[in-house]
Every structure is written in structure tokens, then in C-alpha cells.
N, C-alpha and C positions, 0 to 999 in steps of 0.2 A: 564300608568300601575301603580297601587298602590304599594308602597314599604312597606316592613315589617321590623321592627327593634326589635331585641331581646335584652332585658336588663338583665344583670346578676349582682347580688350584689357582692361586693368585697369579702364577706365571701365565696360565692359559687365558685368564681374563685380560691381562695386560696385552697379550698378543692380539686378541680379538678386537680390543679397543683401538689399538694402533692401526689395524687393518681397516677398520671402519672409518677412522679419521683420514687415513691416506686416500681412501676411495672418495670421500666427500671433497677433500681438497683438490684431488685430480679433476673432478668434474668441474670445479671452479677455475681451473687453469693454474693451480699451485702445485708445488712439489714439496715433499717433506723428506729431509735427510737426517740421519742419526746425529743427535747433539746440536740441532739447529732449529730455528724458528721457521715457520712456513714462509716461502718466498715465491713471488709470481714468476711463472715460466716465461722465458723470452718470447715475445710475439713479433710478428712482422706485418707490414702493410705494403701493398703494391699499388702504384698509381701510374698513369700515363699522362704525358704532356706534349704540347706542340709549340713550335716557335717558327715564325716566318720573317725573313728580312729581304729587303729589295736592294739591289746594287745596279750600278750602271755598267753595261757591257763595254769592253774595250777591244774586242776582237770580232771581226766580220769574216766569215768564210762563205765564199760563193762558188757554186759548181757550174761550170760552163761546158757545153757540148758543141763541137764543131762537126758537122755532117756534110759529106760530099758524095756524089755519085758519078760514075764514069763507066765507059764500056769495058774497061779492064781493071783488075784489082790494083795493078801498079799505078795506073793513072789516077784512080780514086785516092790512093794513099798519097801520091805526090801532091795532088791538089790540097788534100787535107793538111799535110805537113806545112805547106806554104801558108795556109790560112791560120793554122795554129801558131806558127811562128809570129805572125802579125799580132795575134791576140796576146801572146806572151810579151811582145815588145811594148804593148800598151801599158801593161802593168809594171814592167821593169822601168819604163820611162817615168812612171808616177812614183817610183821609189820602193817598189816591192822587191825584196831581196830574192835570190834564187831559192832560198829555203822556204819562201812563201808560195812557191808554185810547185804543184805536184800532179803528175798524170795519174788519174784514178782508174781509167779504163781505156782500152783501145781495141777496136774490132773491125774486121773486114769481112763482109758477107755478100753472097750473090743475091740478086733480086730477080724475080720471075713475074711474068704476066699471068693473067687469069687462066691461060691454057697450059701453064707449067713451063713455058719457054724462058730461057735465060735472057734477061734484058740488060744486065750489067752488074756492077758491084757498088756496094755502099760501105763507106768508111765512117766510123764515128770515133772521135778522140775526146775524152772527158778530161777537163782540167779543173783542179781544186785550187782556189786562190785565197790566201789568208792575208787580210789587211788589218792594220791597226789605226790608220788615220781615216776616219769616216768621211771627211770632206774630200780627200783625194780619191777615196774608194768610190764615192758617188759620181765624181767626174769621170773616173777611169771606166766604170761600168757603162756610162753613157757613151763614151767614145768607142768602146769595143764594138758596138753594133755597126757604127759607121765604117770602121776599119775592116771588119770581117763580113758584114752584110748579113743576108738572110741565112747564111750557113751556120750562124751561131745562135744558141739559145741558152737561157739561164734555167737550170734545173733545180735551183734551190739556194736560199740564203739563210744562214744561221748566225746568231750572235752568242758570244760567250765571254767569260772572264779568263784572261791568261793565267791568273792566279786567284782562285776563289777560297783559298785556305783561311784567310782572315775572316771572310764573311761567314763561312761555316763555323769557325771557332766561336764567333759571337752568337750565332744561332744556337749552338749546342749549350753555351752557358745560359742563355735565356730559357731554353727548354728545361734545363736542370733546376734553375731557380723556380720555375713554375711548378715543377714536379714536387720539390720540397715544400713549397707553400701549400700545395694541395694536400700533401701527406700530413703536414702540421695541422691543417684545419680538421681533417678527419680524426687525427689522434687527440686533439684537444677536446673534441666532443666526447671521446671515450675516456677522458681523464688520463691520457698517456702523453709521453714526450717522444718525438722522433729522434732516433739515433743515427748511426752511420748507414750509408747506402751499402748494401751487401750484394746487389745484383743490378747491372745496368745493361740494357740493350737499346740500340737505336737504329733508325732508318733515316736516310736523308735523300733529298731530291733537288736537283737544280734544273729549273725550267725557265724558258723565255717565251713570252707571247710572240706570235707571228708579227714582226714589225715592218716587213717590206711593203712598199707601196703597191697599190692595186695595179693590175695588168695594164689598164688603159692609161694610167699615169706614166709608167715607165716606157710604154711603147711610144707615147707622144714625145717623151724626152729623147728616146733613141732617134726618132725621126728628125728631131730638131738639132741633134748633136749636143744636147744639154746634159747637165748632171742629173742623174736619176735621183728622185726624192727618196731618201732613206730615213726611217725613224727607228732608232735603236731600241726604244722602249726601255723596260727594266728587266733585270734578271732576278728571279725569285729563288730563294733558298729556303726549303722546308725541312725541318728536323723534327722527328717524332721519337720520344724516348719512353721506355718502360723501366721503372725503377722500383726496387724492393728495398725498404728500410727496416732496420730493427726498431722495436718499440721499447722504451725505457719506462719503468714504473715511476 
């Protein structure tokens, strides 16, 4: 049986060997360049972290509504204007500046009976009041009911920080520290070292638990002309970060 012999030039053998080595190294995450030794390709690691801080609110915003009804639109509006002026006077007398009072809505609408007949007109004027002294705010809200009577109602109370930038700054720093610590832990397990952050995204939220007293408590305070019990609670700042770091061999 005739035998066949394949001859390859030294140059061809060198090329094939180089290709085989490059393929093997690539599978392991290494790259090979001319005139250099194999080096590990740069890897990355992505982690998420959260931070939460609590702060004391320093601002109270209350929304009041004054509602009046009369046989004519003009009369309903005149009565409402008079009561609203009394309400505003309560707060200006307690030290609230004009900038702390804002009309948020005003409406005049006809009212009808169950047969569709016109019975009169209803006027509602909504006032947003911003206060920074909670002790005075408590007293002023209690006085408002006695001054305006049943025509006024509270449609909501919220608390906030006039400047939450410092709280957010601390929360972001804590979240980033947590992210790097987590990335370092994973990297150490793989025999790597964490390098610089190359991508950062974040989400943040500021929330306040409902702190206003129950309805029965502030209704009794209204009736007695006392200060309304107010608990400001704490304001929560939540920061969530997603960070991608380089890995160093």
C-alpha cells in the first residue's frame, strides 16, 4: 500500500501554532499581542446597593377648604371671601408670611335638587398654608375651626424638609460605600481587585409617614379651641445605586 507524506513549511507550522494558542487563551479571557506575553482582558463587575437615612421635617404644609352656599353665585362668593379672609388672618397673626399662603383652587358651581331644579350656588376656595414653627402651627390650626366654623375643613397635611440636599448627599455616599464593599467581596472571591467605577445610576425617594393626629383627636381640639396634636414623625431618604467597576488582575 502506497504511503502519503504531507510536508509543511516551518512558516506554516508557526502560524498554526500561534492560532491554536490564541484560541486557547481567548477562551480563558486572555489576549495575545505581537511581541508581548499573555495578559488578562479587563473584566467588570456590576452591583446594586441601598442606603436609608432619617431626618426631622422642618416644614408643614396644610391644605384648607372653605365652602359656602347661597341663593346666588355672588352671595356665595362674598360669604366665602369673608370667611377665607378670617382664615388667612389666623395664620398671618401667628407669624406666617404672605409667601406662606397660596390659593390652590377656587370654584363657583350651581347646585340642584333631585328633580334637576336649581337650588343655589356653591363656592369653594382652597388655601395652602406653609408653616415652619410646628408649635405655632398646631395652635393656629386649632384656632382656624373656631374662627371660620363648619365652613372650613382640612384636606391634607404633609411634612417635608426645606433643604434635603445634605441628607441626600450622605445617603448617596453610604450607598456608594456599600456598593464598593459588595463588589470587593465578590472580586476577592475570584482573585481580582476592584478598580474604578465606570458606570453609575441611581434612584432616590423622599417619603414621610402620615404623622397627623387621628380625626377624633383634632375634632375634639377644634371644639375646645385647643392646639391640634401634631406629630411630625421622621422623613426617610432612600437611595438605590447600580454601579459597574473595572476588575484589576
